[in-house]
C-alpha positions as CSV (number, residue, x, y, z in Angstrom):
1,M,4.3,-18.7,-19.3
2,A,3.0,-15.1,-18.8
3,A,0.7,-13.4,-21.2
4,S,0.4,-9.6,-21.6
5,L,-2.6,-7.3,-22.3
6,P,-1.9,-4.4,-24.6
7,P,-3.5,-1.4,-22.9
8,S,-4.2,2.0,-24.2
9,S,-1.0,3.5,-23.0
10,S,2.7,2.1,-22.9
11,H,2.1,0.2,-19.7
12,R,1.3,-3.4,-20.1
13,M,0.0,-6.2,-17.9
14,E,1.2,-9.8,-17.1
15,A,-1.4,-12.4,-16.3
16,A,-1.3,-15.9,-15.0
17,A,-1.5,-18.3,-17.9
18,D,-4.1,-20.6,-16.4
19,H,-7.8,-19.7,-16.8
20,I,-7.3,-16.6,-18.8
21,S,-8.1,-15.5,-22.4
22,F,-7.8,-12.5,-24.6
23,H,-10.5,-11.1,-26.9
24,T,-10.4,-8.3,-29.4
25,G,-13.6,-6.4,-29.9
26,G,-14.9,-4.5,-32.9
27,D,-13.3,-1.4,-31.6
28,G,-9.9,-3.0,-31.7
29,V,-9.5,-3.0,-27.9
30,E,-8.0,-6.2,-26.4
31,T,-9.8,-7.5,-23.3
32,L,-8.5,-9.8,-20.7
33,A,-11.0,-12.4,-19.4
34,L,-10.4,-14.1,-16.0
35,C,-12.1,-17.3,-15.3
36,L,-13.3,-18.9,-12.2
37,D,-14.5,-22.6,-11.7
38,K,-14.6,-25.0,-8.9
39,D,-11.0,-25.8,-9.1
40,H,-9.1,-22.5,-9.9
41,G,-9.5,-18.8,-9.9
42,S,-7.1,-16.5,-12.0
43,G,-5.3,-13.2,-11.8
44,F,-2.8,-10.9,-13.3
45,R,-0.5,-8.1,-12.2
46,S,1.1,-5.1,-14.0
47,K,4.7,-5.1,-15.0
48,G,5.4,-1.6,-13.7
49,S,5.3,-0.4,-10.1
50,Y,5.5,3.1,-8.8
51,I,5.7,5.4,-5.8
52,F,2.7,7.6,-6.3
53,A,0.5,7.2,-9.4
54,R,-3.0,7.2,-10.7
55,Y,-4.2,3.8,-11.8
56,D,-7.2,3.5,-14.1
57,I,-8.8,0.3,-15.5
58,D,-12.0,-0.6,-17.3
59,L,-13.7,-3.7,-15.8
60,K,-17.0,-5.6,-16.5
61,L,-17.9,-8.0,-13.6
62,V,-19.4,-11.5,-13.5
63,A,-22.9,-11.6,-14.9
64,N,-26.2,-13.1,-13.6
65,D,-25.8,-15.2,-10.2
66,S,-22.3,-14.1,-9.0
67,A,-22.9,-15.0,-5.4
68,G,-19.8,-16.0,-3.7
69,T,-17.5,-14.6,-6.2
70,V,-15.0,-11.7,-5.7
71,T,-13.5,-9.7,-8.5
72,T,-10.7,-7.4,-7.5
73,V,-8.6,-4.5,-8.4
74,Y,-5.9,-3.6,-5.9
75,L,-2.5,-2.1,-5.4
76,T,0.2,-4.1,-3.6
77,P,4.0,-4.3,-3.3
78,D,6.3,-7.0,-4.3
79,L,7.2,-9.5,-1.6
80,V,7.8,-7.8,1.6
81,P,7.6,-9.0,5.3
82,P,3.9,-9.0,6.6
83,E,4.7,-6.0,8.9
84,Q,5.8,-3.9,5.8
85,H,2.8,-4.8,3.6
86,D,0.7,-1.9,2.0
87,E,-2.4,-2.5,0.0
88,I,-5.2,-0.5,-1.4
89,D,-8.2,-2.8,-2.2
90,M,-11.3,-2.5,-4.5
91,E,-13.2,-5.8,-4.2
92,F,-16.5,-6.5,-5.9
93,L,-18.7,-8.9,-4.0
94,G,-21.0,-10.9,-6.1
95,N,-24.7,-11.4,-5.5
96,V,-27.7,-13.4,-6.6
97,S,-29.3,-12.5,-9.8
98,G,-31.2,-9.2,-9.8
99,E,-29.5,-7.8,-6.7
100,P,-26.8,-5.0,-6.8
101,Y,-23.1,-5.6,-6.4
102,T,-21.3,-4.5,-3.3
103,L,-17.9,-2.7,-3.5
104,H,-15.7,-3.6,-0.5
105,T,-12.7,-1.2,-0.1
106,N,-9.8,-1.4,2.3
107,I,-6.4,0.3,3.0
108,F,-3.5,-1.5,4.6
109,V,-0.4,0.2,5.9
110,N,2.6,-1.5,7.5
111,G,0.7,-4.8,7.6
112,A,-2.4,-3.3,9.3
113,G,-5.8,-3.0,7.6
114,N,-9.2,-3.0,9.1
115,R,-10.2,0.2,7.3
116,E,-13.1,-1.3,5.5
117,Q,-15.8,0.8,3.6
118,Q,-18.5,-0.6,1.5
119,F,-20.7,0.8,-1.2
120,R,-23.7,-0.4,-3.2
121,L,-23.1,0.1,-6.8
122,W,-25.8,2.2,-8.5
123,F,-25.6,0.6,-12.0
124,D,-25.2,-3.0,-13.3
125,P,-21.5,-3.5,-13.5
126,A,-21.9,-6.7,-15.5
127,K,-23.8,-5.1,-18.3
128,D,-21.0,-2.9,-19.6
129,F,-17.5,-1.7,-18.7
130,H,-16.9,0.9,-16.1
131,T,-13.7,2.7,-15.1
132,Y,-12.3,2.2,-11.7
133,S,-9.5,4.3,-10.5
134,V,-7.1,4.9,-7.6
135,E,-5.2,8.2,-7.2
136,W,-2.4,7.8,-4.7
137,N,0.0,10.6,-3.9
138,P,1.6,12.0,-0.8
139,K,-1.6,14.0,0.1
140,H,-4.3,11.5,-0.2
141,I,-5.6,8.2,-1.7
142,I,-8.8,8.6,-3.7
143,M,-10.9,5.8,-5.2
144,F,-13.2,6.8,-8.2
145,I,-15.9,5.1,-10.3
146,D,-16.3,6.5,-13.7
147,G,-14.6,9.7,-12.4
148,T,-16.9,10.1,-9.4
149,P,-14.9,10.0,-6.1
150,I,-16.3,7.6,-3.6
151,R,-13.6,7.4,-0.9
152,A,-10.8,9.6,0.3
153,Y,-8.1,8.7,2.7
154,M,-6.0,11.6,3.6
155,N,-2.3,11.7,4.6
156,E,-2.4,12.7,8.2
157,A,1.0,11.2,9.3
158,S,1.7,14.3,11.3
159,R,-1.1,13.1,13.6
160,G,0.2,9.6,13.7
161,V,-2.1,8.2,11.1
162,P,-0.4,5.5,9.0
163,F,-0.1,6.3,5.3
164,P,1.7,4.4,2.6
165,T,4.7,6.3,1.3
166,L,7.7,4.0,1.3
167,R,6.9,1.1,-1.1
168,R,6.4,0.9,-4.9
169,L,2.9,-0.5,-5.7
170,R,1.7,-2.3,-8.7
171,L,-1.9,-3.1,-9.9
172,D,-3.2,-6.6,-9.4
173,G,-6.5,-8.2,-10.5
174,S,-8.1,-11.3,-9.6
175,L,-11.3,-13.5,-9.8
176,W,-11.7,-15.9,-6.9
177,N,-14.2,-17.7,-4.7
178,A,-15.0,-16.3,-1.2
179,D,-18.3,-17.8,-0.4
180,D,-17.4,-18.1,3.3
181,W,-17.9,-14.3,3.6
182,A,-18.4,-12.5,0.3
183,T,-22.2,-12.6,-0.1
184,Q,-24.5,-11.6,2.8
185,G,-21.7,-12.5,5.2
186,G,-21.3,-16.0,3.7
187,R,-25.0,-17.0,4.0
188,V,-25.3,-17.3,0.2
189,K,-22.8,-19.8,-1.3
190,T,-21.4,-20.1,-4.8
191,D,-23.7,-21.9,-7.2
192,W,-21.2,-24.0,-9.1
193,K,-23.8,-25.0,-11.6
194,Q,-23.4,-21.5,-12.9
195,A,-19.7,-21.8,-13.5
196,P,-17.5,-21.0,-15.1
197,F,-17.6,-17.3,-14.1
198,H,-15.9,-14.6,-16.0
199,A,-14.7,-11.0,-15.3
200,Y,-13.2,-8.8,-18.0
201,Y,-10.6,-6.1,-17.8
202,R,-9.2,-3.7,-20.5
203,N,-7.6,-0.2,-21.0
204,F,-5.1,-0.2,-18.1
205,R,-3.7,3.2,-17.7
206,V,-1.1,4.5,-15.4
207,T,-0.1,8.2,-14.8
208,P,3.0,8.0,-12.6
209,C,4.3,10.9,-10.6
210,A,7.2,12.5,-12.3
211,P,9.8,13.9,-9.8
212,L,11.6,17.2,-10.2
213,P,14.8,17.3,-12.1
214,G,17.6,15.8,-10.1
215,V,15.2,14.1,-7.6
216,A,15.2,10.3,-7.7
217,S,11.6,9.8,-6.5
218,C,8.4,11.7,-5.8
219,A,8.6,10.3,-2.3
220,D,11.6,12.7,-1.8
221,V,9.7,15.8,-2.9
222,P,7.7,17.9,-0.4
223,P,4.0,17.6,-1.3
224,E,3.8,21.4,-1.9
225,S,6.5,21.3,-4.5
226,L,4.7,19.5,-7.2
227,A,1.5,20.6,-8.9
228,W,0.7,17.0,-9.7
229,F,-0.3,16.6,-6.0
230,D,-2.6,19.5,-6.1
231,K,-5.3,18.3,-8.6
232,G,-7.8,18.6,-5.8
233,L,-10.8,16.6,-4.7
234,D,-14.4,17.3,-5.7
235,A,-15.6,17.3,-2.1
236,A,-19.2,17.9,-3.1
237,A,-19.2,15.0,-5.5
238,L,-17.7,12.8,-2.7
239,R,-20.2,13.8,-0.2
240,K,-23.0,13.1,-2.6
241,A,-21.8,9.7,-3.6
242,R,-21.2,8.6,-0.1
243,A,-24.7,9.8,1.1
244,E,-26.4,7.8,-1.6
245,H,-24.3,4.8,-1.8
246,L,-22.2,4.1,1.4
247,L,-23.3,0.8,3.1
248,Y,-20.6,0.5,5.8
249,D,-17.9,2.7,7.2
250,Y,-15.5,1.4,9.9
251,C,-15.3,4.8,11.4
252,E,-18.9,4.8,12.3
253,D,-18.8,1.3,13.8
254,R,-18.7,2.3,17.4
255,N,-19.3,-1.2,18.8
256,R,-16.2,-2.3,17.0
257,F,-13.9,0.1,18.7
258,K,-15.6,0.4,22.0
259,D,-12.6,-1.2,23.8
260,S,-9.7,0.1,21.7
261,G,-11.0,3.6,20.9
262,I,-11.8,5.0,17.5
263,P,-8.8,5.0,15.0
264,K,-7.1,8.3,14.8
265,E,-7.9,8.8,11.1
266,C,-11.6,8.6,11.8
267,A,-11.5,11.8,13.8
268,G,-10.0,13.5,10.7
269,G,-12.8,12.4,8.5
270,N,-11.1,9.6,6.5
């Protein structure tokens, strides 16, 4: 049986029935709680899928000793062959009590990822809800935290850089155990005495791209034809956030690409 979370807009979520619960706070907002124990994790996915949209969701992460746990928000298509898989990831890597969370991001296009960037969160994401967002349109993919841009991946398909444009994506979320790699490269394992672990999601919002009259999809519209594509990027805010909080950027990992050569998108500043 699927359960649904009433968001603040007309869009709704479906969630796995096992290890989930719903809570309504004093503000009347319903919150979805995902649970992780030694036997099971949990997850949900949105009912709607889109080609180009902005996705926003409020999230409160696992509190206290969260080492080994991974809480996620990501965009993914329905079942497609591996070589056609696109994905836009925001994965929150738990840590021992008192240490900051790490946000691990990645972008897959046509089955290929390896575009990792990591950030150290500058606040306690388990103390209160914060808004995490992905804006995806034919010009760029931008990731935000509380409205601050932290990562931008530009569409440079004209230079042979892969960019997702063909498949509808929906938002998924999950809470699962990854202590083989999540915390300090897997050196710190999940302390199951702290279980069950919980992460909380609410206020899912989607702003889909609306095509021009008579056009079936925004994918069929030249990027310059819709003002929706031209909201712009606060480049100064992006530079500041990255200067202060970026931990790892695959484009700067010269040893990693010493044999294959730096990816094309890295030369363009993605």
